[in-house]
N, C-alpha and C positions, 0 to 999 in steps of 0.2 A: 719833544719830545719824546714820545709815548712808542711810539714806534721801534723807534732805536736801543729804547731800555731797554725791553723786553727782548729785539735779538742779544745786545751786549749781556742782560742775563742769562741770553741762553748758553753765546756763547763761552761765556767765563766757564759757567757750571759744565758744558757735556766737552769743551775743550781745552782748553789751561790745563784743568785740572789732569788730564789721563794725557798731557802732551805738552807740556809746560819743558821736559826733559830736552823733545826733542828740537825746541822749537832754540831751546839755550844752545844746542848742537848745535843749529845753523849756520853755514859761513856768512860771511860780511855779506856778499851780494844775494842768498835767500833770503835775508831778514829783512834787509831794504824792500826785496817783491813784497815780500806777506805784513811790511809796513804800511805800503805802499794800498794794499788790495785792502787792510783793514779801517785806512782808511776812507777807501771811494767806498767798501760799502756803511762805511755812518755818514758820510752825504748823501748816498746815494735815499737809506732810508731816511734820515732827516727830511730832507727833500722828498721823499713820500708821507711825510708827519703832515707838510703848510698844509698840502695838496687836499690832506684831508679834513682839518682844519677848516680851508675854504668851503668844501662842499659840505661840511653841516654850521658854517654860520648858524649860530641861533639869531631869533628877532632882534631887535632892540628897543625896548621898549620905547624907549624917549623919542620916537621915529614912528611909535601907532597908537592914537588916541582915541581909545572904548567907550563908546555913549555905555551907564550904567540906567539900570530902572529899574526901578520898586514893584518887585510882579504884587499884584491883588496890594497895591499901597507897602508892601513889606510884610507878608503874610505869615513871620515869627518872630513881629517886634511891633507891628498894628493891627488893629484889628481888620481883620480881611476885609477889601471890599466891605466900610462903611464910612461916609464922611464920616464918620469922626476917623477913622484908621489913615483917613487922606488928608485930612484936615494936621492931626500931628503930625503923618510921615514930612508934609513940607514944610511946618515951622520945625520940622529933627532939617534942615539942609538936603530934601530931596527935591530934585527936578525933573526926575524922569520915572515916570508909571506906568503900568498895564493893565488894563481892568477887563472886564469880562459884560457881554452886552446882551442882552435876548430879551423876548416880548415876556408880556405876564398874558392873561387871560384876557385882558382888555387890552390889549394890544399898547402897551407902555411901556418903552424900555427900563427896564431894570439891571443890575451889577452883581450878578453869582455866576460859579464859574459851577457846578457842580449841577446836574440835570433838576435831583433832588435839592432841597432843603434841610433833609437832614442832619450833613454835617454839622451846617453853619448855623441850623435855627431849629434842631433838634423836631422837625415837621417832615414830616417822609411824606413829601407832595411834589409836585412841579408847581417853578414860577409860572411857568404855562397856564396851570390847572388855577391860579390864584386871581381874585377879580382885585381893584386897585383898593377895594376898601381891606379887604384879605390881608394883604399885602402890612398895609400900613398900621395894622394891627400888632404883628409879630416883631418882639425884639429878639434878640439872637444873646446867649449867656451873661456876655460883657452889658446888657441892655440896650443893644444899641438897634436901631430900625433896618432894615433892606436899604440900599439907596436906589437912588430914581437914574439914571442914565441926567436927566435935565439937570438934576443939583448937583452934578461934579462935573458938570459943561459949564453951568454956571459960577461956581466955584473958582474950575482956571481960568476963565475968561478974562481978565486982567492979569495973569502971573505969565509974567515973558519970559521966554526964553526955556517952552517946558516942550517937555519930547512923549507923546502920552503913546503909548497902541491902546487901541481900541476893538476886544476881540471880540468878533462876533460869532455866535455861540449855537449850537442848532443841536435838536434834535430832527433825525433826519421822518420821521412819522407824524410828526406834526409841524413840518413846515414843504409845506409843500411850496414851485415856482411861486405861485402868485402869494403866498405870504409869506416868501424870504424876500421877495421883490420890496413887499413895503417897510419891512425891518429894513431893509437897507436903505433907503428915500426915506422913511422915517430918522437914523440912524444919524443921514449924511444932515440931513437938517436941523438936527438940534444939536450935534456938534459943532459942523465946520464955521459954519455962519460963528459963533460964538469963541474962535481959536484965535486969541493972541497975533499978532502981525509977524511976533517972531518967533513964535512955537512949531515945535511937528510935529504932525498928525499923522495919525496911519492907520489904517485898517487893515484886523492880518484876520486870516481863520485856517481851522482844517477843511474846512467844507468850502471845496471850488467850488462847488453851484452860487456860494453868496459872491464868490470874490469876483469873477465872471460877471453877478448883475452889476456890484458897486462900478466895474471897469465900464460893462455897459451905458450904466446910468450918470456915473462922474467919471470917465475916461482920465480926467488929470488928477485925481480922488492919489495919493499914496497907498501905493497895497504890497501887503505882504504874507506867501505861503509858507501855512505851517506844518511842519512837519517830527510825527513821533520818530525819525528813524536819524541815522546818520545825514552829513552834505555828503551828497552824491552828484556827478551832472547827469543820468534819470529826472531827480527832482525839481536840477536846476534847468533843465531842457521844459520839465511843463509847465513850472513858473513863468517861461521865459514865451511862452506859447501862447500864455495867456496873458502877456506885456506884462509883468513881473518882473524887475528886475531886485527881489529883497526876498532873501532864503528867512524861518526859521528851524533850527531844526538840534536835537539831541547831541550833547560834547560830548559821552560816548560813543565810539565808532569813527567819532571823524578822526581825520589824516588833515596833516600839512599841505600836501601832497592834492589834498580831492577840493578845499579848499581854495589851494594857486588857479584847480583847473577849476572848479568852475567861476571864479576871477576874468580868467581869460575865455570864460561861453560869454558872459555880458554882463552874470546878476554884480550889482556893486555895492549894496553888504550883505554883511555873514550876520547874522546873530544865535549864540549859543546858547542853553541851556540844558539841563535846571542847573543852578547857581547857588547850593546853600552854604557853602564852608572856601576857606584860601584855599586850599586844594582845589577846587571845584572850578574858580576864577582863573587860575592861575594856570592851570590847562586850557580850557579855553581862550587867555590874552597871549596863549604860546601857538594856540593853533590856528591862530588868526585873526581872530574874531574882533569884528565892528564895534557889537553890540552885546550884553551880558543882562540876563537879568538877576533882580539880587533879591529873593529870599530877605536877607539878612544883611539888609544898606546899612545901618548904622555901623554896625562890627566890622564888614569888610571895606565900609570904608577909613574908620577909622584905623585900622591891619594900612591900609593901600597908605597911610598918611608918612605909618612909623616903619612900617615894616616893606612898602617899596616904595618908596616917593617920587621915583623914575617913568611912572609907569602914570601917563597923560589920560586922564578920565575927563568924560563932561555927566553931566547929572544930577552932579550934589556939589550945595555949598555949606562950605566949612566957614 
């Protein structure tokens, strides 16, 4: 009745105050016509209000299951991209992870997000410039070593029902096509054979070269195109042209209309990031995200259980 309330208030304030005596002085016939006209206005506005409510009907949360996953193990709650962080995150209940894979100098795959180790290990060097022995010798401020991809793959091997995004990180000047192909092939061979039959693993990247190479080498492996932009038809088309049906985009600027549009184009999964607060989670969920990464998975799942229990999620074991 929102529209009726607005119009009725306007009518009372702008008509009755000035014309009440004219209404009282009307004869019976005029009063009947006036009353019927007012009732007609009420019915029309009420009908208008009902139609508007249908048009803007919100998404029903209990009809939409969202995959959640701990970003770099849950980087604001656990030690980022370390085996200590992944072990503790798993023990706390997380059943979805995201991590970053890249070569070191000896072309072993390590887990690190940044191009440099300065932020996480206090060493202003690139992983790609450090040997196995150098990598194994360093420790971060919490005393944890840099993790190797094979370590995480081994840890998860006997863990059922896991969701893991393995992001292929590159520095274009250090990865020509041949080296990138070696990275993709080694990543596949270290990770996929160890995947539990009930788990879901996918490779993701901002570098379309990596996705194209992985798709050429292993056309059946699930892939996701990452973009530091809102969801759009243009990004969806770029993914579809590569045979990719999953998008990972920024939540800022994304609209329900765009999410619906890319689904109609053939995109099967829309993952939105970043998510470090309940407000960001609620926004991503309202936009229709299928997956949402979590920088604070423990705080978020605790809040969801108490504050939004009707929202179904997967990727966490309470």
